[in-house]
N, CA, C and O atoms as a DFTB+ gen file, in Angstrom:
468 C
 N C O
     1  1      14.136      -3.187       1.336
     2  2      14.973      -3.042       2.683
     3  2      14.748      -2.593       4.318
     4  3      14.490      -1.437       4.654
     5  1      14.872      -3.546       5.109
     6  2      14.025      -3.285       6.424
     7  2      14.869      -1.766       7.361
     8  3      16.099      -1.732       7.394
     9  1      14.065      -0.675       8.019
    10  2      14.593       0.340       8.440
    11  2      13.246       0.459       9.467
    12  3      12.022       0.479       9.345
    13  1      14.456       0.539      10.782
    14  2      13.996       1.224      12.160
    15  2      14.306       2.406      12.414
    16  3      15.298       2.978      11.963
    17  1      13.277       2.996      13.350
    18  2      13.641       4.538      13.482
    19  2      13.138       4.195      15.006
    20  3      12.216       3.484      15.405
    21  1      14.289       5.131      15.820
    22  2      14.302       4.741      16.799
    23  2      13.523       7.115      17.144
    24  3      13.671       8.180      16.544
    25  1      12.796       6.638      18.412
    26  2      12.639       8.229      18.589
    27  2      12.271       8.504      20.175
    28  3      12.022       7.515      20.864
    29  1      12.220      10.112      20.912
    30  2      11.272       9.739      21.987
    31  2      12.690      10.112      23.019
    32  3      12.363      10.691      24.056
    33  1      14.507       9.801      22.829
    34  2      15.316      10.591      23.600
    35  2      15.474      11.645      23.766
    36  3      15.423      12.396      22.791
    37  1      15.753      12.199      25.151
    38  2      15.203      13.131      25.480
    39  2      16.265      13.375      26.830
    40  3      16.510      12.373      27.502
    41  1      16.941      14.780      27.264
    42  2      17.510      15.131      28.212
    43  2      16.795      15.690      29.890
    44  3      16.636      16.829      30.330
    45  1      16.452      14.154      30.581
    46  2      15.698      14.542      31.926
    47  2      16.673      14.282      33.134
    48  3      17.746      13.684      33.205
    49  1      15.781      15.060      34.205
    50  2      16.266      15.048      35.493
    51  2      16.682      12.931      35.969
    52  3      16.148      11.926      35.500
    53  1      17.513      13.025      36.756
    54  2      16.926      11.585      37.522
    55  2      15.586      11.596      38.221
    56  3      15.116      12.363      39.062
    57  1      15.209      10.735      37.745
    58  2      13.803      10.389      38.715
    59  2      12.532      10.602      37.460
    60  3      11.402      10.130      37.582
    61  1      12.859      11.164      36.627
    62  2      12.108      11.362      35.317
    63  2      11.563      10.317      34.581
    64  3      12.227       9.323      34.876
    65  1      10.921      10.096      33.983
    66  2      10.709       9.325      32.926
    67  2      10.375       9.235      31.149
    68  3       9.614      10.010      30.569
    69  1      10.858       8.521      30.734
    70  2      10.738       8.814      28.804
    71  2       9.919       8.020      28.157
    72  3       9.496       7.268      29.034
    73  1       9.551       7.796      27.400
    74  2       9.272       6.788      26.139
    75  2       9.754       6.233      24.732
    76  3       9.188       6.474      23.666
    77  1      10.782       5.525      24.882
    78  2      10.942       5.337      23.456
    79  2      10.583       4.932      22.756
    80  3      10.082       3.916      23.237
    81  1      10.307       4.938      21.180
    82  2       9.160       4.509      20.309
    83  2      10.239       4.097      19.316
    84  3      11.299       4.719      19.266
    85  1       9.942       2.890      18.400
    86  2      10.643       2.583      17.464
    87  2       9.728       1.667      16.290
    88  3       9.060       0.646      16.452
    89  1      10.001       2.489      15.043
    90  2       8.929       2.270      13.839
    91  2       9.252       1.460      12.605
    92  3      10.105       2.003      11.903
    93  1       8.785       0.272      12.143
    94  2       9.498      -0.133      11.536
    95  2       8.995      -0.180       9.943
    96  3       7.787      -0.010       9.778
    97  1       9.499      -0.312       9.217
    98  2       8.973       0.073       7.637
    99  2      10.308      -1.018       6.817
   100  3      11.472      -1.220       7.163
   101  1       9.413      -1.614       5.486
   102  2       8.295      -0.887       5.036
   103  2       6.975      -1.287       5.945
   104  3       6.941      -1.842       7.044
   105  1       5.818      -0.777       5.045
   106  2       4.523      -1.599       6.166
   107  2       4.496      -3.305       5.316
   108  3       4.768      -3.840       4.241
   109  1       3.871      -3.662       6.926
   110  2       3.974      -5.049       7.035
   111  2       5.371      -5.718       8.102
   112  3       5.151      -6.756       8.727
   113  1       6.284      -5.261       8.178
   114  2       7.308      -6.033       9.068
   115  2       6.796      -5.725      10.522
   116  3       6.446      -4.636      10.977
   117  1       6.829      -6.719      11.023
   118  2       5.940      -6.584      12.087
   119  2       6.173      -6.888      13.831
   120  3       5.526      -7.770      14.395
   121  1       6.841      -6.318      14.317
   122  2       7.658      -6.588      15.683
   123  2       6.899      -7.839      16.401
   124  3       7.490      -8.553      17.210
   125  1       5.315      -8.074      15.975
   126  2       4.682      -9.024      16.725
   127  2       4.928     -10.063      16.150
   128  3       4.600     -11.077      16.766
   129  1       5.544     -10.241      14.861
   130  2       6.155     -11.486      13.933
   131  2       7.479     -11.882      14.138
   132  3       7.816     -12.966      13.661
   133  1       8.285     -11.223      14.747
   134  2      10.191     -10.716      14.783
   135  2      10.002     -10.888      16.238
   136  3       8.993     -10.728      16.924
   137  1      11.532     -11.350      16.640
   138  2      12.010     -11.400      18.079
   139  2      12.846     -10.113      17.803
   140  3      13.446      -9.899      16.750
   141  1      12.796      -9.018      19.231
   142  2      13.098      -7.974      18.862
   143  2      13.468      -7.457      20.171
   144  3      13.437      -8.237      21.123
   145  1      13.914      -5.896      20.395
   146  2      14.581      -5.925      21.750
   147  2      15.203      -4.351      21.695
   148  3      15.361      -3.805      20.603
   149  1      15.478      -3.798      22.724
   150  2      16.333      -2.377      22.793
   151  2      17.484      -2.702      23.267
   152  3      17.626      -3.633      24.061
   153  1      18.584      -1.862      22.769
   154  2      20.011      -1.980      23.428
   155  2      20.262      -0.683      24.082
   156  3      19.432       0.218      24.200
   157  1      22.092      -0.665      24.704
   158  2      21.849       0.756      24.869
   159  2      23.747       0.644      24.496
   160  3      24.418      -0.378      24.351
   161  1      24.283       2.405      24.415
   162  2      25.616       2.030      24.627
   163  2      25.859       3.494      24.629
   164  3      25.450       4.534      24.113
   165  1      27.211       2.796      25.935
   166  2      27.612       4.155      25.782
   167  2      29.156       4.609      25.540
   168  3      29.919       3.757      25.994
   169  1      29.792       5.659      24.980
   170  2      31.037       5.675      24.886
   171  2      32.259       4.788      25.153
   172  3      32.695       4.743      26.303
   173  1      32.835       4.091      24.196
   174  2      33.657       2.769      25.081
   175  2      33.600       2.261      25.659
   176  3      34.354       2.325      26.631
   177  1      32.345       1.034      25.490
   178  2      31.846       0.465      26.133
   179  2      31.055      -0.396      25.403
   180  3      30.218       0.198      24.723
   181  1      31.035      -2.018      25.285
   182  2      29.920      -2.343      24.670
   183  2      28.406      -1.974      24.805
   184  3      27.803      -1.401      25.712
   185  1      27.975      -2.501      23.575
   186  2      26.401      -2.496      23.398
   187  2      25.848      -3.369      24.541
   188  3      26.421      -4.426      24.801
   189  1      24.865      -3.017      25.170
   190  2      24.432      -4.382      25.962
   191  2      23.059      -4.009      25.848
   192  3      22.719      -2.856      25.584
   193  1      22.207      -5.009      26.053
   194  2      20.909      -5.574      26.216
   195  2      20.278      -4.947      27.749
   196  3      20.590      -5.133      28.925
   197  1      19.143      -4.042      26.988
   198  2      18.078      -3.385      28.039
   199  2      17.171      -4.703      28.502
   200  3      16.998      -5.232      29.600
   201  1      16.651      -5.002      27.113
   202  2      14.992      -5.434      27.095
   203  2      14.794      -6.305      25.960
   204  3      15.438      -6.074      24.936
   205  1      13.919      -7.360      26.009
   206  2      13.695      -8.167      24.926
   207  2      12.297      -8.440      25.189
   208  3      11.703      -8.506      26.266
   209  1      11.762      -8.630      23.649
   210  2      10.284      -9.265      23.700
   211  2      10.359     -10.110      22.558
   212  3      10.781      -9.779      21.450
   213  1       9.522     -12.234      23.212
   214  2       9.316     -12.251      22.027
   215  2       8.080     -11.667      21.102
   216  3       7.390     -10.648      21.136
   217  1       8.185     -13.294      19.929
   218  2       7.145     -12.815      19.344
   219  2       5.555     -13.393      20.332
   220  3       4.467     -13.049      19.870
   221  1       5.571     -13.750      20.882
   222  2       4.159     -14.356      21.775
   223  2       4.163     -13.219      22.762
   224  3       3.209     -13.168      23.538
   225  1       5.332     -12.072      22.862
   226  2       4.881     -10.884      23.810
   227  2       5.529     -10.871      25.193
   228  3       5.641      -9.811      25.810
   229  1       5.915     -11.920      25.638
   230  2       6.579     -12.334      26.628
   231  2       7.862     -11.507      27.089
   232  3       8.325     -11.381      25.956
   233  1       8.550     -11.017      27.694
   234  2       9.099      -9.395      28.207
   235  2      11.043     -10.471      28.962
   236  3      11.231     -11.517      29.583
   237  1      11.700      -9.694      28.555
   238  2      13.248     -10.342      29.022
   239  2      14.050      -9.154      29.850
   240  3      13.569      -8.082      29.484
   241  1      14.976      -8.967      30.722
   242  2      14.719      -7.609      31.203
   243  2      15.986      -7.966      31.913
   244  3      16.045      -8.796      32.820
   245  1      17.246      -7.116      31.324
   246  2      18.695      -7.086      32.291
   247  2      18.553      -6.638      33.981
   248  3      17.609      -5.914      34.296
   249  1      19.284      -6.986      34.768
   250  2      18.770      -6.636      36.141
   251  2      18.597      -5.193      36.754
   252  3      18.087      -4.796      37.801
   253  1      19.374      -4.402      35.432
   254  2      19.401      -3.065      35.695
   255  2      17.957      -1.950      35.498
   256  3      17.500      -0.928      36.010
   257  1      17.603      -3.056      34.263
   258  2      15.951      -2.661      33.982
   259  2      14.770      -2.874      34.919
   260  3      13.937      -2.027      35.243
   261  1      14.840      -4.202      35.316
   262  2      13.556      -4.789      35.972
   263  2      13.548      -3.673      36.821
   264  3      14.461      -3.062      37.377
   265  1      11.534      -3.442      36.800
   266  2      11.140      -2.859      37.539
   267  2      11.337      -0.932      37.502
   268  3      11.072       0.096      38.124
   269  1      11.891      -1.382      36.473
   270  2      11.746       0.538      36.163
   271  2      11.536       0.490      34.813
   272  3      10.798       1.461      34.639
   273  1      11.790      -0.242      33.281
   274  2      12.007      -0.024      32.804
   275  2      11.064      -1.277      31.912
   276  3      11.258      -2.466      32.161
   277  1       9.909      -0.773      30.728
   278  2       8.625      -1.963      30.454
   279  2       8.741      -1.697      28.523
   280  3       8.301      -0.807      27.794
   281  1       9.299      -2.565      28.338
   282  2       9.392      -2.961      26.627
   283  2       7.500      -3.534      26.339
   284  3       6.663      -4.082      27.057
   285  1       7.518      -3.050      24.969
   286  2       5.672      -3.799      24.833
   287  2       6.035      -3.246      22.692
   288  3       6.975      -2.684      22.130
   289  1       5.058      -3.666      22.337
   290  2       5.231      -3.543      21.136
   291  2       3.140      -3.576      21.013
   292  3       2.189      -4.081      21.609
   293  1       3.495      -2.412      19.490
   294  2       1.662      -2.509      19.574
   295  2       1.637      -2.608      17.606
   296  3       2.053      -1.801      16.774
   297  1       1.003      -3.874      17.452
   298  2       1.159      -4.713      16.049
   299  2       0.008      -3.619      15.099
   300  3      -0.180      -3.696      13.885
   301  1      -0.257      -3.223      15.484
   302  2      -1.454      -2.259      14.338
   303  2      -0.328      -1.422      14.053
   304  3      -0.129      -1.290      12.845
   305  1       0.538      -0.763      14.874
   306  2       1.295       0.143      14.551
   307  2       2.790       0.442      14.021
   308  3       3.400       1.460      13.694
   309  1       3.250      -1.707      14.133
   310  2       4.595      -1.526      14.017
   311  2       5.423      -0.704      14.769
   312  3       6.264       0.071      14.314
   313  1       5.183      -0.879      15.820
   314  2       6.145      -0.009      16.902
   315  2       6.242      -0.247      17.863
   316  3       5.252      -0.452      18.566
   317  1       7.839      -0.347      18.447
   318  2       8.250      -1.540      19.572
   319  2       8.386       0.107      20.528
   320  3       8.570       1.293      20.256
   321  1       8.214      -0.552      21.472
   322  2       8.196       0.688      22.862
   323  2       9.040       0.401      24.431
   324  3       8.962      -0.717      24.941
   325  1       9.775       1.440      25.059
   326  2      10.480       1.177      25.766
   327  2      10.081       2.199      26.367
   328  3      10.138       3.247      25.723
   329  1       9.470       2.261      27.991
   330  2       8.836       2.926      28.964
   331  2      10.078       2.777      30.227
   332  3      10.315       1.687      30.747
   333  1      10.812       4.058      30.615
   334  2      12.091       4.513      31.374
   335  2      11.340       5.148      32.578
   336  3      10.675       6.180      32.488
   337  1      11.478       4.571      33.486
   338  2      11.091       5.052      34.738
   339  2      12.237       4.997      35.709
   340  3      13.132       4.192      35.966
   341  1      11.856       6.160      36.140
   342  2      12.948       6.013      38.209
   343  2      13.873       6.273      37.389
   344  3      14.598       5.279      37.429
   345  1      14.629       7.571      36.100
   346  2      15.914       7.158      34.987
   347  2      17.192       7.735      36.526
   348  3      17.177       8.650      37.349
   349  1      18.021       6.711      36.247
   350  2      19.233       7.373      36.839
   351  2      20.214       8.245      35.622
   352  3      19.947       8.290      34.421
   353  1      21.597       9.012      36.418
   354  2      22.273       9.393      35.722
   355  2      22.984       8.069      34.936
   356  3      23.382       8.100      33.772
   357  1      23.059       6.782      35.936
   358  2      23.827       5.686      34.958
   359  2      23.109       5.865      33.340
   360  3      23.774       5.965      32.309
   361  1      21.899       5.873      33.403
   362  2      21.182       5.268      32.399
   363  2      21.553       6.068      31.294
   364  3      20.908       5.861      30.267
   365  1      22.465       6.963      31.254
   366  2      22.628       7.685      29.827
   367  2      23.355       7.183      29.049
   368  3      24.472       6.850      29.444
   369  1      22.992       6.971      27.754
   370  2      23.793       6.355      26.630
   371  2      22.831       6.353      25.430
   372  3      21.632       6.529      25.648
   373  1      23.211       6.194      24.369
   374  2      22.557       6.036      22.694
   375  2      21.940       4.867      22.885
   376  3      22.591       3.845      23.101
   377  1      20.471       4.880      22.824
   378  2      19.550       3.491      22.713
   379  2      19.296       2.926      21.014
   380  3      19.052       3.566      19.992
   381  1      19.452       1.665      21.222
   382  2      19.116       1.230      20.035
   383  2      18.038       0.297      19.954
   384  3      17.804      -0.542      20.824
   385  1      17.110       0.514      18.461
   386  2      16.245      -0.434      18.849
   387  2      16.930      -2.012      17.580
   388  3      17.762      -1.835      16.690
   389  1      16.380      -3.135      17.855
   390  2      16.851      -4.388      16.596
   391  2      15.262      -4.870      16.407
   392  3      14.246      -4.724      17.086
   393  1      15.596      -5.573      15.031
   394  2      14.539      -7.000      15.079
   395  2      15.397      -7.590      14.608
   396  3      16.440      -7.042      14.250
   397  1      15.092      -9.286      14.452
   398  2      15.834      -9.846      13.987
   399  2      14.841     -10.950      12.999
   400  3      14.072     -11.754      13.527
   401  1      15.025     -10.817      11.371
   402  2      13.858     -10.971      10.869
   403  2      14.750     -11.800       9.878
   404  3      15.790     -11.399       9.356
   405  1      14.116     -13.118       9.701
   406  2      14.643     -14.135       8.644
   407  2      16.291     -14.723       8.791
   408  3      16.931     -15.176       7.842
   409  1      16.791     -14.604      10.175
   410  2      17.952     -14.664      10.544
   411  2      18.928     -12.949      10.331
   412  3      20.148     -13.031      10.468
   413  1      18.579     -12.130      10.149
   414  2      19.513     -11.323       9.818
   415  2      19.328     -10.228      11.076
   416  3      18.507     -10.754      11.829
   417  1      19.606      -9.347      11.452
   418  2      19.734      -8.499      12.784
   419  2      19.616      -7.172      11.965
   420  3      20.541      -6.899      11.201
   421  1      18.594      -6.365      12.064
   422  2      18.554      -4.589      11.772
   423  2      18.222      -4.406      13.306
   424  3      17.651      -4.957      14.248
   425  1      19.080      -3.066      12.891
   426  2      19.801      -2.316      14.053
   427  2      18.919      -0.255      13.177
   428  3      19.030       0.204      12.040
   429  1      18.050       0.424      14.657
   430  2      17.709       1.655      14.211
   431  2      19.109       2.670      14.247
   432  3      20.014       2.111      14.865
   433  1      19.366       3.588      13.895
   434  2      20.212       4.504      14.111
   435  2      20.549       5.079      15.531
   436  3      21.261       6.064      15.335
   437  1      20.428       4.967      16.343
   438  2      19.544       5.276      17.915
   439  2      19.398       6.503      18.595
   440  3      20.111       7.354      18.063
   441  1      18.710       6.969      19.633
   442  2      18.217       7.818      19.882
   443  2      18.723       8.200      21.646
   444  3      18.351       7.434      22.535
   445  1      19.424       9.214      21.922
   446  2      20.333       9.625      22.693
   447  2      19.311      10.189      23.698
   448  3      18.588      11.169      23.517
   449  1      19.399       9.123      25.177
   450  2      18.766       9.125      26.850
   451  2      19.711      10.232      27.729
   452  3      20.451       9.612      28.492
   453  1      19.844      11.347      27.802
   454  2      21.047      12.030      28.499
   455  2      19.592      12.110      30.204
   456  3      18.380      12.303      30.297
   457  1      20.919      11.781      31.326
   458  2      20.081      11.818      32.420
   459  2      20.787      12.402      33.689
   460  3      21.672      11.827      34.321
   461  1      20.218      13.726      33.983
   462  2      21.181      14.810      34.785
   463  2      21.139      14.426      36.714
   464  3      20.315      14.051      37.548
   465  1      22.213      14.714      36.667
   466  2      21.581      14.707      39.109
   467  2      20.920      15.928      39.340
   468  3      20.495      16.198      40.463
């Protein structure tokens, strides 16, 4: 059973930075060979794409993330990251990572990011 575990969420002031991590298990489940991404959700709204990354390492970003957020992955650690810079109060949300493996979408449990003004 594939498991994704996010970490790194916190409460920060506007303008601050955070780095979110998403660790995959069991050993051998690799972000380098499967499409993956980061999403976020606030109460009462649909989950929205923040960034995705192909198996070749090509990133795609939502407009609100361009220039501020960076998605990356470390194949040796089976971990994917989302660097959040210049955070704004409207970035407050639960951030989820996902992976598409053999046609099945797997989700982590989410990590809370709270940005105060």
